[in-house]
Structure formats: C-alpha cells, structure tokens
N, C-alpha and C positions, 0 to 999 in steps of 0.2 A: 346723146347724140354726139359722134367725135368726128364727122367730115358732114361735108353739105349735101343737101339731096332737094331732090323736084319733088312740091308736093302740093296738094289743091288746101285752099284756107277757105275757111267762111267769116266773115265777120260782123253780119249782122244776122241776125235771127233768121228774115226770110230772105237773107242774101244768096246768090250764086255764090260756089265754092266757086274760085279765084284763083290760075296758075302760078306757085310762087315759087321759089327758090329757100331753103329754110339754111344760113349758114350760121352753126354753134361761135357765139360772142362773149369771151365772159362769163358771168352766169345764166342767161340767156340765146337766144336765138337771135338774128337779125332775119326778117321777113322782104325780100327783094319781088313784089308783084311783078310777072313778066308783062304787065300793062298797066297805063294808068285805073286806079280802084276812081270808078265812078264815086263823087259826094265825098270822096276823100277818107280818110282816116283820121284819127283822135285820139290824143291820150290816155289811156283810161278804158278803152274799147277792150272786147276778149275779143280774141282769134283762137280760132280749133282747126286744128291740121287735120287734113283725110290725106290716107293711099288712095290709089287710084280706084282700089274696089271699095271708098266707102270706110274702110275702118280708123280711129278715131287713134291719129299716131301720141296727139297731146295736145296740148294748148297755154294758152298765157295771157296778159294782160299786156296791149299795148305805152308802148314811151315813147317821149320824144327823144330822138338822140340824132346829134351831127350827122349829116349825111358827107360817106364819104365816098371819093373818087371811086371809079371802077376797079382800077390798076392798082390801090391803096392796097398793101397788106393789113389782114385784120390782126390784133393782135388778142389774147385773152386764151383762157382756158378749153379744154374740150366739154362744160357744164353746158346740158342742156334741161329746158323743159318739157 
C-alpha cells in the first residue's frame, strides 16, 4: 500500500465493520476511524481491513503510537501490512 485509502475495519470478532482511512506509515498502517470506537481500542488487538464488497485487504495488530495533529505530515516509507 503506497497511498491512503478508505476501508472498513473490524477489531472485534462480533463487532461491526467500521469506516476508516488507512494511511501507510513506516512499516505499518495508521488506522484513522471515521467515528470514535465504542469500547476503545487496545494495543495487541487484531484489526482486519475489508473493502466495500467484504473482501479482506489485510490486517495486523494495534500498537499505541502518539497521535499526530491532522495537519502534520506523515513520515515513513510506503510499506504496509
């Protein structure tokens, strides 16, 4: 993944797929949820990324990283998970 993209993200087995923006950042992807996640997100939780048709695009495990202001440029390579 080399450019930001819109996707649906599921973080709980029985949870709903949530609208989010996936932004490549270093060797991972920053997930920017469109709305606050009910119950929050914890480091170590799995996240699965889907397109609108329900096809799995990828996934990974959540990490805690400092939140960057929306206007700040994102440093890092184009690698994704």
